[in-house]
Rosetta silent file (secondary structure, phi, psi, omega in degrees, C-alpha in Angstrom):
SEQUENCE: MIWVVSPMLHDTESYRRLREEVVAATTATFGPVRFLVVDDSAGTDADVATLHSLDDVEVLTPPFNLGHQRAIVCGLRHLAPTLADDDVVITMDSDGEDQPADVPRLLAALRESGAALVLAERTKRSEPLLFRVLYVMFRLFFRLIAGITVLSGNFAAQRGDSLKATVHHPSFDLCYSSTLLALRRPTTTVPCARGKRFAGRSRMNTSSLIAHGIRMLLPFSERIAARMLVIAATTFVAVVTLLVLTATGVVSGVSGSVGFTLTLAAGLAFATSFIGFLALFAGFSQASLRD
SCORE:     score description
SCORE:     0.000 S_00000001
   1 L     0.000  140.922  176.071   52.529  148.232  209.079 S_00000001
   2 E  -107.453  128.192  176.709   51.093  145.780  206.578 S_00000001
   3 E  -114.686  139.620  173.573   47.600  146.400  205.225 S_00000001
   4 E  -116.137  117.980 -178.087   45.507  143.942  203.230 S_00000001
   5 E  -109.318  126.649 -177.104   42.799  145.611  201.120 S_00000001
   6 E  -138.260  138.031  169.075   40.054  143.446  199.606 S_00000001
   7 E   -83.280  149.857 -178.882   36.744  144.091  197.830 S_00000001
   8 E  -146.132  134.625  176.747   33.881  141.888  198.970 S_00000001
   9 L  -133.843  102.172  179.967   30.384  141.245  197.648 S_00000001
  10 L    51.250   51.233 -176.570   28.260  138.852  199.738 S_00000001
  11 L  -142.020   38.080 -174.565   31.311  136.735  200.543 S_00000001
  12 H   -63.497  -38.344 -179.829   31.812  137.176  204.280 S_00000001
  13 H   -58.941  -46.695  178.525   32.364  133.481  204.971 S_00000001
  14 H   -64.973  -39.784 -176.768   35.277  133.322  202.565 S_00000001
  15 H   -64.968  -39.693  179.632   36.692  136.594  203.819 S_00000001
  16 H   -61.313  -40.517  178.018   36.806  135.462  207.443 S_00000001
  17 H   -68.984  -39.325  177.983   38.834  132.421  206.423 S_00000001
  18 H   -57.185  -47.075 -179.676   41.069  134.574  204.223 S_00000001
  19 H   -59.689  -46.911 -178.809   41.866  136.842  207.151 S_00000001
  20 H   -59.778  -42.751 -176.963   42.698  133.930  209.428 S_00000001
  21 H   -74.161  -33.039  175.668   45.024  132.320  206.901 S_00000001
  22 H   -65.220  -44.405  178.322   46.800  135.587  206.035 S_00000001
  23 H   -60.361  -46.590 -178.339   47.463  136.228  209.723 S_00000001
  24 H   -63.308  -36.227 -175.749   48.742  132.668  210.230 S_00000001
  25 H   -81.797  -23.399 -165.962   51.016  132.843  207.165 S_00000001
  26 H  -112.651  -38.698 -167.604   52.385  136.342  207.672 S_00000001
  27 H   -58.900  -43.246 -175.044   52.522  137.546  211.269 S_00000001
  28 H   -60.464  -34.807 -176.093   55.433  135.439  212.534 S_00000001
  29 H   -96.287  -37.874 -171.516   57.819  136.718  209.846 S_00000001
  30 H  -114.641   -1.865  176.578   56.555  140.164  208.934 S_00000001
  31 L    93.696 -172.078 -174.155   54.682  141.362  212.010 S_00000001
  32 L   -61.284  149.346  177.953   51.085  142.474  212.572 S_00000001
  33 E  -124.423  136.934  173.347   48.652  142.734  209.690 S_00000001
  34 E  -115.834  155.449 -172.549   45.620  144.974  209.452 S_00000001
  35 E  -126.430  138.601  170.945   42.725  144.526  207.049 S_00000001
  36 E  -122.610  117.538  178.567   40.480  146.878  205.130 S_00000001
  37 E  -111.178  131.160  179.164   37.502  145.224  203.465 S_00000001
  38 E   -98.546  108.806 -179.371   35.335  147.191  201.037 S_00000001
  39 E   -78.731   99.327 -174.906   31.744  145.975  201.379 S_00000001
  40 L   -85.321   12.960  176.618   30.498  146.422  197.830 S_00000001
  41 L   -87.266    0.441 -177.981   26.970  145.363  198.732 S_00000001
  42 L    59.952   32.169  175.913   26.204  148.963  199.751 S_00000001
  43 L    87.416    6.699 -177.652   25.224  147.732  203.203 S_00000001
  44 L   -89.697   -6.740  179.605   22.763  145.073  202.064 S_00000001
  45 L   -93.264  103.684 -177.090   24.887  142.147  203.301 S_00000001
  46 H   -64.037  -28.049 -177.273   23.838  141.513  206.896 S_00000001
  47 H   -66.189  -20.899 -179.355   26.750  139.103  207.457 S_00000001
  48 H   -61.098  -26.786 -179.098   29.238  141.980  207.226 S_00000001
  49 H   -58.117  -26.262 -179.119   28.181  142.990  210.746 S_00000001
  50 H   -70.722  -15.586 -179.574   30.152  140.007  212.077 S_00000001
  51 H   -83.140  -19.754 -175.516   33.384  141.641  210.909 S_00000001
  52 L   -67.191  -21.645 -179.594   32.990  144.744  213.077 S_00000001
  53 L   -81.769   -6.819 -178.969   33.972  142.811  216.193 S_00000001
  54 L   -87.255  120.654 -173.890   37.411  141.989  214.759 S_00000001
  55 L   -64.936  -26.399 -175.741   40.002  144.421  216.091 S_00000001
  56 L   -98.277    8.485 -178.104   42.274  144.162  213.062 S_00000001
  57 E  -117.849  129.690  171.311   39.542  144.651  210.437 S_00000001
  58 E  -110.949  132.867 -179.499   38.135  147.951  209.191 S_00000001
  59 E  -107.152  125.489  175.733   34.987  147.820  207.063 S_00000001
  60 E  -111.366  122.442 -177.051   34.384  150.469  204.426 S_00000001
  61 L  -118.251   98.472  175.131   30.857  150.504  202.969 S_00000001
  62 L   -62.017  156.288 -176.677   30.331  152.741  199.917 S_00000001
  63 L   -74.162   -9.314  178.430   26.752  154.001  199.451 S_00000001
  64 L  -151.409  163.586 -179.520   26.348  152.090  196.174 S_00000001
  65 L   -67.502  128.089 -178.204   27.867  149.158  194.324 S_00000001
  66 L  -100.055  -22.021 -169.983   31.154  150.148  192.697 S_00000001
  67 L    91.019  156.590 -172.334   32.170  146.946  191.026 S_00000001
  68 H   -53.422  -50.484 -174.494   35.230  144.879  191.847 S_00000001
  69 H   -69.175  -46.699 -179.096   37.897  147.190  190.406 S_00000001
  70 H   -69.850  -27.358  176.559   36.565  150.493  191.681 S_00000001
  71 H   -64.289  -40.549  176.729   35.944  148.991  195.105 S_00000001
  72 H   -60.810  -47.579 -178.118   39.664  148.264  195.401 S_00000001
  73 H   -63.627  -39.523  177.360   40.541  151.815  194.369 S_00000001
  74 H   -58.662  -44.784  178.948   37.977  153.240  196.787 S_00000001
  75 H   -63.680  -42.382 -179.471   39.619  151.307  199.620 S_00000001
  76 H   -65.713  -41.013 -179.932   43.126  152.410  198.639 S_00000001
  77 H   -69.639  -31.865  174.696   42.145  156.070  198.406 S_00000001
  78 H   -66.685  -38.147 -174.592   40.445  155.832  201.790 S_00000001
  79 H   -81.976  -31.759 -169.462   43.559  154.294  203.303 S_00000001
  80 H   -51.318  -44.717 -176.809   46.251  156.380  201.590 S_00000001
  81 H   -62.626  -20.543 -177.610   46.186  159.477  203.878 S_00000001
  82 H   -94.475   -5.211 -174.212   46.927  157.310  206.932 S_00000001
  83 L   -80.773  142.273  167.338   49.855  155.403  205.427 S_00000001
  84 L   -86.912  159.352 -176.969   53.485  155.890  206.333 S_00000001
  85 L   -60.466  -32.358 -177.491   56.008  155.770  203.504 S_00000001
  86 L   -94.830    6.109  172.279   57.391  152.420  204.679 S_00000001
  87 L   -68.474  159.714  178.006   53.990  150.770  205.130 S_00000001
  88 E  -124.645  136.811  179.029   53.086  147.976  202.716 S_00000001
  89 E  -119.594  126.140  174.316   49.689  147.459  201.118 S_00000001
  90 E  -103.235  131.301  170.681   48.517  144.135  199.704 S_00000001
  91 E  -110.748  130.712 -178.286   45.517  144.064  197.394 S_00000001
  92 L  -156.889  155.941  178.103   43.843  140.687  196.976 S_00000001
  93 L   -67.784  159.395 -174.838   40.459  139.122  196.358 S_00000001
  94 L   -95.286   -0.693 -170.798   38.351  138.144  199.349 S_00000001
  95 L  -100.276   -4.496  179.763   37.307  134.675  198.162 S_00000001
  96 L   101.191   -9.294  179.344   40.571  132.716  198.500 S_00000001
  97 L   -69.035  -29.853  164.536   41.506  132.576  194.822 S_00000001
  98 L   -87.264  112.443 -166.614   44.411  134.848  195.722 S_00000001
  99 L   -79.336  128.456  179.038   46.064  132.431  198.104 S_00000001
 100 H   -55.066  -32.799 -179.296   47.020  133.670  201.605 S_00000001
 101 H   -63.997  -18.840 -179.969   50.135  131.469  201.550 S_00000001
 102 H   -86.861  -13.214 -179.039   51.504  133.648  198.743 S_00000001
 103 H   -57.980  -47.835  177.834   51.304  136.899  200.742 S_00000001
 104 H   -60.236  -30.717  179.322   54.675  136.333  202.507 S_00000001
 105 H   -68.306  -39.312  177.154   56.271  135.640  199.116 S_00000001
 106 H   -67.488  -41.290  179.224   55.067  138.996  197.759 S_00000001
 107 H   -64.224  -41.618  179.044   56.252  140.786  200.894 S_00000001
 108 H   -64.222  -41.356  178.912   59.670  139.140  200.694 S_00000001
 109 H   -64.838  -38.309  178.391   60.022  140.076  197.022 S_00000001
 110 H   -64.847  -41.336 -179.317   59.079  143.685  197.787 S_00000001
 111 H   -68.960  -44.153 -174.036   61.660  143.866  200.561 S_00000001
 112 H   -78.151  -33.979 -174.904   64.465  142.162  198.651 S_00000001
 113 H   -82.102  -27.771 -174.450   63.976  143.745  195.230 S_00000001
 114 L    75.260    6.376  179.269   63.559  147.343  196.319 S_00000001
 115 L   -72.138  160.442  177.294   60.841  147.693  193.658 S_00000001
 116 L   -79.281  -22.662 -171.619   57.843  149.934  194.176 S_00000001
 117 E  -145.640  138.216  173.123   55.419  147.191  193.168 S_00000001
 118 E  -123.049  128.574 -179.996   55.277  143.385  193.225 S_00000001
 119 E  -112.103  141.205  172.799   52.700  141.571  191.100 S_00000001
 120 E   -78.247  117.799  178.817   51.526  137.987  191.409 S_00000001
 121 E   -90.482  121.477 -174.571   52.194  136.374  188.030 S_00000001
 122 E   -71.914  123.978  178.439   49.541  133.778  187.251 S_00000001
 123 L  -109.346  -21.308 -177.805   50.998  130.338  186.510 S_00000001
 124 L  -156.876  140.370  179.922   47.874  128.187  186.854 S_00000001
 125 L  -121.517  151.962 -175.904   44.144  128.854  187.006 S_00000001
 126 L  -112.744    8.012 -178.957   41.379  126.749  188.551 S_00000001
 127 L   -71.887  168.397  176.650   38.344  128.162  186.702 S_00000001
 128 L   -59.047  160.570 -174.758   36.155  126.078  184.344 S_00000001
 129 H   -57.652  -43.879 -178.715   37.538  125.216  180.905 S_00000001
 130 H   -59.702  -44.070  179.611   35.412  127.789  179.044 S_00000001
 131 H   -60.122  -44.241 -177.400   36.612  130.577  181.322 S_00000001
 132 H   -67.249  -37.577  177.818   40.251  129.571  180.810 S_00000001
 133 H   -64.749  -45.301  178.409   39.848  129.400  177.038 S_00000001
 134 H   -62.997  -35.905  179.863   38.268  132.857  176.948 S_00000001
 135 H   -66.242  -41.712  177.333   41.026  134.162  179.187 S_00000001
 136 H   -63.519  -41.886  178.482   43.731  132.848  176.833 S_00000001
 137 H   -62.591  -40.885  178.733   41.931  134.420  173.865 S_00000001
 138 H   -63.408  -42.382  179.216   41.728  137.715  175.732 S_00000001
 139 H   -60.589  -40.638  178.290   45.452  137.632  176.521 S_00000001
 140 H   -65.644  -42.898  178.483   46.242  137.075  172.846 S_00000001
 141 H   -63.326  -43.082  179.596   43.911  139.907  171.823 S_00000001
 142 H   -60.867  -42.537  179.027   45.410  142.203  174.463 S_00000001
 143 H   -62.367  -39.237 -177.849   48.886  141.406  173.189 S_00000001
 144 H   -65.453  -48.350 -172.128   47.842  142.162  169.622 S_00000001
 145 H   -94.750  -19.478  179.970   46.287  145.567  170.166 S_00000001
 146 H  -111.462  -16.317  179.038   48.175  146.831  173.234 S_00000001
 147 L    76.253   17.915 -177.974   51.538  145.128  172.781 S_00000001
 148 L  -130.790  136.945  175.297   51.517  143.846  176.370 S_00000001
 149 L   -92.419  122.670 -177.645   51.112  140.329  177.725 S_00000001
 150 L   -90.455  115.922  178.623   48.792  140.256  180.749 S_00000001
 151 L  -125.061    4.356 -175.410   49.936  137.751  183.366 S_00000001
 152 E  -132.233  169.309  179.189   48.787  139.496  186.542 S_00000001
 153 E  -137.055 -130.636 -177.210   45.635  140.765  188.207 S_00000001
 154 E   -84.669  -17.461 -174.368   44.673  142.493  191.461 S_00000001
 155 E   -74.326  109.146 -173.045   46.993  140.477  193.709 S_00000001
 156 E  -156.209  157.796  173.715   49.849  142.883  194.378 S_00000001
 157 E  -126.828  137.084  179.554   52.068  144.401  197.056 S_00000001
 158 E  -146.855  151.307  179.850   53.239  148.010  197.013 S_00000001
 159 E   -75.742  153.316 -177.452   55.029  150.421  199.292 S_00000001
 160 H   -61.320  -41.162 -178.217   53.122  153.212  200.977 S_00000001
 161 H   -64.782  -39.304  179.070   55.126  156.031  199.374 S_00000001
 162 H   -69.410  -40.728  179.111   54.562  154.661  195.873 S_00000001
 163 H   -62.452  -46.516 -178.387   50.877  154.043  196.493 S_00000001
 164 H   -62.786  -30.813 -178.263   50.279  157.563  197.806 S_00000001
 165 H   -77.238  -19.606 -172.064   52.039  159.052  194.780 S_00000001
 166 H  -120.964  -16.315 -166.711   49.946  157.162  192.226 S_00000001
 167 L   -66.138  -19.812  178.999   46.574  156.155  193.692 S_00000001
 168 L   -94.730    9.373  174.800   44.764  159.280  192.457 S_00000001
 169 L   -60.948  133.894 -174.531   45.826  158.740  188.855 S_00000001
 170 H   -61.949  -24.028 -179.773   42.604  158.910  186.773 S_00000001
 171 H   -65.279  -23.910  177.769   43.295  155.588  185.036 S_00000001
 172 H   -64.745  -23.790  176.954   42.639  153.791  188.324 S_00000001
 173 H   -72.442  -15.709  179.821   38.995  154.821  187.942 S_00000001
 174 L   -91.240  -48.660 -179.565   38.892  152.755  184.766 S_00000001
 175 L  -164.129  122.862 -177.979   40.629  149.560  185.869 S_00000001
 176 H   -68.687  -49.647 -170.834   42.872  148.891  188.853 S_00000001
 177 H   -65.045  -43.121 -178.315   44.716  145.798  187.607 S_00000001
 178 H   -78.743  -23.875  175.589   45.767  147.099  184.189 S_00000001
 179 H   -68.440  -30.778  173.855   46.654  150.550  185.533 S_00000001
 180 H   -55.921  -34.589  178.487   49.229  148.834  187.733 S_00000001
 181 H   -82.429  -39.159 -173.773   50.897  147.852  184.453 S_00000001
 182 H   -66.458  -30.372 -176.824   50.210  151.083  182.572 S_00000001
 183 L   -75.198  -15.554  174.099   51.983  153.325  185.113 S_00000001
 184 L    56.335   44.110  172.103   55.271  151.485  184.540 S_00000001
 185 L   -74.654  157.926  174.522   56.550  151.717  188.083 S_00000001
 186 L   -55.750  117.763 -168.567   59.648  149.669  189.008 S_00000001
 187 E  -133.274  143.472  169.528   58.027  146.243  189.243 S_00000001
 188 E  -127.438  161.264 -177.467   58.942  142.665  189.985 S_00000001
 189 E  -123.484  153.973  177.297   56.778  139.558  189.702 S_00000001
 190 E  -129.104  121.969  179.011   56.282  136.417  191.788 S_00000001
 191 E   -62.732  126.914 -179.142   54.825  133.249  190.202 S_00000001
 192 E  -141.636  126.178  175.942   51.568  132.386  192.005 S_00000001
 193 L   -75.775  145.630  176.588   49.004  129.747  191.110 S_00000001
 194 L   -76.971  128.575 -178.769   45.371  130.795  191.231 S_00000001
 195 L   -87.524 -173.222  177.661   43.589  129.055  194.112 S_00000001
 196 L  -105.263  152.141  179.876   40.026  127.865  194.575 S_00000001
 197 L   -59.850  143.761  176.417   37.251  129.742  196.319 S_00000001
 198 L   -72.034  -35.617 -177.112   36.853  129.045  200.019 S_00000001
 199 L  -158.261  161.726  175.880   33.048  129.091  199.792 S_00000001
 200 L    70.756 -169.562 -178.259   30.184  129.960  197.485 S_00000001
 201 L  -122.903  149.811  179.014   30.304  130.379  193.715 S_00000001
 202 L   -67.937  143.019  176.563   32.041  132.907  191.518 S_00000001
 203 L   -94.477    1.977  179.146   29.864  135.679  190.087 S_00000001
 204 L   -81.127  114.108  175.751   32.146  136.068  187.078 S_00000001
 205 L  -114.637 -173.614 -175.412   30.345  134.848  183.952 S_00000001
 206 H   -60.621  -45.181 -177.779   31.086  135.212  180.252 S_00000001
 207 H   -66.862  -40.420  179.177   29.499  138.654  179.912 S_00000001
 208 H   -69.869  -31.554  175.900   31.175  140.037  183.018 S_00000001
 209 H   -64.710  -42.979  178.712   34.505  138.612  181.851 S_00000001
 210 H   -63.895  -43.510  179.527   34.129  140.414  178.527 S_00000001
 211 H   -62.294  -41.408  177.858   33.158  143.652  180.290 S_00000001
 212 H   -63.758  -39.348  178.288   36.173  143.355  182.576 S_00000001
 213 H   -61.198  -40.066  178.015   38.390  142.748  179.552 S_00000001
 214 H   -64.629  -42.598  179.086   37.149  145.950  177.929 S_00000001
 215 H   -63.159  -34.511  179.297   37.821  147.922  181.107 S_00000001
 216 H   -64.926  -26.986 -179.461   41.344  146.505  181.216 S_00000001
 217 H   -74.545  -29.262 -169.559   42.001  147.974  177.773 S_00000001
 218 H   -60.007  -40.616  178.283   41.007  151.530  178.668 S_00000001
 219 H   -62.831  -15.216  178.905   44.162  152.590  180.582 S_00000001
 220 H  -103.422   22.642 -171.298   46.114  151.723  177.423 S_00000001
 221 H   -58.492  -40.066 -178.695   43.837  153.751  175.129 S_00000001
 222 H   -65.964  -44.106  178.369   46.601  155.966  173.738 S_00000001
 223 H   -62.835  -43.660 -178.792   48.822  152.998  172.950 S_00000001
 224 H   -66.890  -40.365  178.979   45.905  151.092  171.431 S_00000001
 225 H   -58.161  -44.655 -179.858   44.796  154.133  169.410 S_00000001
 226 H   -63.154  -43.907 -179.290   48.259  154.422  167.870 S_00000001
 227 H   -67.911  -38.014  178.805   48.413  150.708  167.041 S_00000001
 228 H   -66.358  -37.988  177.862   44.884  150.713  165.611 S_00000001
 229 H   -64.699  -38.723  176.980   45.698  153.679  163.375 S_00000001
 230 H   -63.372  -44.347  178.579   48.747  151.831  162.077 S_00000001
 231 H   -62.441  -44.428 -179.481   46.618  148.755  161.377 S_00000001
 232 H   -62.906  -44.403 -179.272   43.939  150.887  159.719 S_00000001
 233 H   -65.180  -42.070  179.243   46.481  152.753  157.561 S_00000001
 234 H   -62.892  -42.499  179.373   48.239  149.527  156.556 S_00000001
 235 H   -65.632  -40.134  178.811   44.936  147.894  155.637 S_00000001
 236 H   -60.698  -45.329  178.105   43.875  150.961  153.643 S_00000001
 237 H   -61.208  -41.509  179.655   47.094  150.870  151.622 S_00000001
 238 H   -63.630  -40.434  179.466   46.597  147.146  151.017 S_00000001
 239 H   -63.573  -48.976 -179.212   43.007  147.726  149.834 S_00000001
 240 H   -61.425  -43.440  179.642   43.998  150.496  147.417 S_00000001
 241 H   -61.772  -44.737 -179.645   46.911  148.459  146.096 S_00000001
 242 H   -64.865  -39.571  177.789   44.736  145.406  145.552 S_00000001
 243 H   -62.004  -44.717 -179.459   42.064  147.474  143.812 S_00000001
 244 H   -63.749  -46.086 -178.959   44.635  149.002  141.464 S_00000001
 245 H   -64.437  -37.611  179.051   46.248  145.660  140.676 S_00000001
 246 H   -69.453  -43.204 -177.904   42.882  144.031  140.056 S_00000001
 247 H   -66.811  -35.016 -177.242   41.619  146.894  137.871 S_00000001
 248 H   -89.634   -4.512  178.805   44.758  147.030  135.728 S_00000001
 249 L    77.375   11.680  179.707   44.982  143.273  135.325 S_00000001
 250 L   -66.674  -35.340  177.735   48.401  143.097  136.933 S_00000001
 251 L   -76.610  106.370 -176.455   47.150  140.356  139.227 S_00000001
 252 L   -95.883  150.957  176.633   47.204  137.389  136.889 S_00000001
 253 L    78.975    7.626  179.537   45.501  134.069  137.440 S_00000001
 254 L  -118.711  123.423 -178.911   42.875  135.586  139.721 S_00000001
 255 L   -68.538  161.234 -179.520   39.319  135.825  138.526 S_00000001
 256 H   -60.765  -38.793 -178.635   37.365  139.025  138.860 S_00000001
 257 H   -67.088  -39.352  178.257   35.079  137.537  141.485 S_00000001
 258 H   -66.575  -43.607  178.889   38.009  136.336  143.579 S_00000001
 259 H   -61.735  -41.174  178.094   39.719  139.692  143.281 S_00000001
 260 H   -63.655  -40.875  179.793   36.512  141.461  144.281 S_00000001
 261 H   -63.226  -43.427  179.010   36.090  139.133  147.259 S_00000001
 262 H   -63.969  -41.349  179.540   39.639  139.754  148.445 S_00000001
 263 H   -64.526  -43.223  178.992   39.192  143.493  148.041 S_00000001
 264 H   -62.510  -42.156  179.570   35.902  143.412  149.934 S_00000001
 265 H   -62.918  -41.680  178.458   37.455  141.382  152.741 S_00000001
 266 H   -65.053  -39.146  178.537   40.336  143.836  153.016 S_00000001
 267 H   -64.774  -40.922  177.533   37.911  146.740  153.047 S_00000001
 268 H   -64.566  -38.546  177.798   35.874  145.161  155.809 S_00000001
 269 H   -62.504  -41.764  178.108   39.044  144.556  157.822 S_00000001
 270 H   -62.520  -48.377 -178.672   39.945  148.210  157.435 S_00000001
 271 H   -60.874  -41.748  179.215   36.481  149.370  158.444 S_00000001
 272 H   -62.843  -43.624  179.933   36.457  147.052  161.465 S_00000001
 273 H   -61.879  -45.858 -175.936   39.863  148.257  162.622 S_00000001
 274 H   -70.374  -42.038  178.164   38.942  151.906  162.296 S_00000001
 275 H   -64.117  -38.690  176.059   35.513  151.545  163.897 S_00000001
 276 H   -59.837  -41.964  177.747   37.103  149.580  166.742 S_00000001
 277 H   -62.259  -46.546 -179.431   39.516  152.405  167.309 S_00000001
 278 H   -62.080  -41.890 -179.555   36.735  154.993  167.314 S_00000001
 279 H   -63.668  -44.019  179.720   34.608  152.960  169.722 S_00000001
 280 H   -64.181  -43.788 -179.786   37.485  152.480  172.133 S_00000001
 281 H   -63.400  -42.410  178.933   38.432  156.132  172.010 S_00000001
 282 H   -63.459  -41.711  178.959   34.822  157.210  172.556 S_00000001
 283 H   -61.895  -42.833  178.567   34.471  154.822  175.504 S_00000001
 284 H   -63.725  -43.162 -178.694   37.612  156.165  177.109 S_00000001
 285 H   -62.882  -44.343  179.583   36.521  159.756  176.582 S_00000001
 286 H   -63.803  -41.923  178.805   33.099  159.155  178.111 S_00000001
 287 H   -62.534  -39.773  179.488   34.584  157.351  181.109 S_00000001
 288 H   -65.289  -39.246  179.919   36.990  160.226  181.669 S_00000001
 289 H   -66.176  -39.077  179.385   34.168  162.746  181.513 S_00000001
 290 H   -64.563  -32.622 -177.041   32.102  160.827  184.070 S_00000001
 291 L   -82.648    0.000    0.000   35.041  160.785  186.461 S_00000001
């Protein structure tokens, strides 16, 4: 059995089209598809009632808004006990930006590769220019502090046995998409362009993008902590060395004011690195305690 799990927030029109196109693209080759949609409006979206008449759709309505990432995890944990080991679960957005035509490609890659997980690798995005620029900056920042290049999101296919073995990992409560990478399961990727929304407007703005970026970092907290400590220690050594060289006059041709400025800049870099590490660690600890 193939399951498609999607979070949805006041986007029923897009979701109905998504379902139709997934069925049209997938059924002939891979067989019947069933759908689980997580209504993240906490029951306030009256349009969701139109989905209950669809025999292949199950609607899960949490009692409060979970947010995009936790809504996916909620749906997967709800579904996991009913899955057979050879079932396949697709996670994808409900608005059409994860393109239904790519679902058969993910399923084929999962079948042919024997991997536990297949991720859609983003090759092209259709968001506004500012969003794309911020996304590129985030990828560079993520690479710097976590040592990993992020090219994928929520659009993924995984086998039932692998999903059941991992879905209760606590990192999934922090961020679904980056935990898929952090668990290091046997994975293959399929190049997929990001599509355009079927209807309505995206609710992702600059602040929510930044918040999502922070959540994506949390499953890598141990790796980031180690890298931040290395950066902090290296900067500290550089500051002390520069102070000594400036004080002893070994640094020639540099005025006292320039030397002081360089030392101050290095000290600020050290302080920023260390404070960043502490903030990230504290955020991770608090999130873990809440869960």
